[in-house]
C-alpha positions, 0 to 999 in steps of 0.5 A: 533464496529464490534468486529473483530480481530485486524489484520483484523481491520488493513487489512480491515479497517485501511489500507483504511484510511491510503491509502487515499493518494494513492487512491486520487493520483491515481484518480488525476493522471489519470484525468491529463493523468499521468498513470505513476504517479499512477502506480509508486506511488501505486507499490512503496508504496506496496514495501515501506510498505512491506520493509521500513515501516515494517523494522521500526517496531523493532525500536519501539518494539524490537520483534514482534510475527508473525502468519504464516497464517496471513502473508502468506495469505496476502503475497500470495494475494498481490503478486497475485495483483502485478502479475495481475498489471504486466500483465495489464501494459505490453501493456502500457495502463490502461483502464476502464476494467483494473481498474474494474478488479483490484478493483474487485480483491481487494474486493475478496481478502479482503473477503478472508482475513476476512473469512480466518482469522475470527476465531481469538480472538477479542479485546475490541474496543477502546473509540472514541471521537465522538459517533454520526454517523453524526459527524463521517461521517462529519469528514470522508468526510472532511478528504477525501476532504483535501486528494483529494485536496492535491493529485491533487496539489501533482500530478501536482507538481510531474510532473513538478519536473520530467520535470525539473529534467529530471527524468521519472515520474514513477521513481520519483513517485515510490521513492518520492511520495510513501514515502510521501503517505506512511507517514500515515502508518508510523504514524499510525503503530508506534502509534499502536506499542507504544500503545501495538497493534502490530496486528493492526500495522502489519495488516495495513502495510500488508493490505495497500500493498494489497490495493496499489497493487489492489484498488489503481492502479485500482481507477484511470483508472476506471474513466480516462484511461491513458497510462503508460510506460510498461518497467518501470511499469513491472520492478517496479511491478516484483521487488516489487512482488519478494520483497513481497514474500521474506519478507513474506517468511522471516517473515513466516519462522522465526515467529518473526520480530526483528532487524535481519529481519528488516535489510533484509527488509531495504536492499531489499528496498535499492536494489530497487533504484539500480534496477530501476535507472539502468533501467531508 
């Protein structure tokens, strides 16, 4: 309805929808005093979407054209968000002002993306099943309630599982929870690719990473400050930052995403297991 370019629709709108699990998890985790679960899931989701999720794209569409300006801009902003996160978690505490800073950063970065890439051609909006605004609002609120309840249950289960397995909550959230909360991106992006909308799929994967690196991490501490484990949070954030820059560079230089670049992305994801598990 906005008549926006498909990539911007993916970055600014679809990414919020597919990131509802991370946002709900952030708030639920901090309400339980589990800052590591929030940071681990959000930072891990940033890495997962930039490497694993994007790495799956060529399995659906063999070659995807890459606009260098699009990828470069979102990559720089996402890396900046991860850099800010690294600074904020270094003292082992995420408070109200930290959350406010991260959320404000997301709002500013989204504005920059929309303004910086608004000159591209827009697609005709697809048909929607429900046209009435009241019905649409009801569907959104109902979905939010389900996601919020699911996140609360998942956080408690994750903390209990970490205790039983003797694994740090951050590590379990970084790898386990991030795969679960990234499943909406996988489903939505694969559907978009199959329907011939690669720009929306790419915009969602990159935009979700931007949301995770800023808004998602900041939502929880804005309401409920909590402690985090600095060593794990810093290493996870720095590794994700390096991986994000590497992926953006590979895609921007090649200007296409195919199975060769997919292999690089998946290797970066696999390497994160070695790095984090060794530190833990």
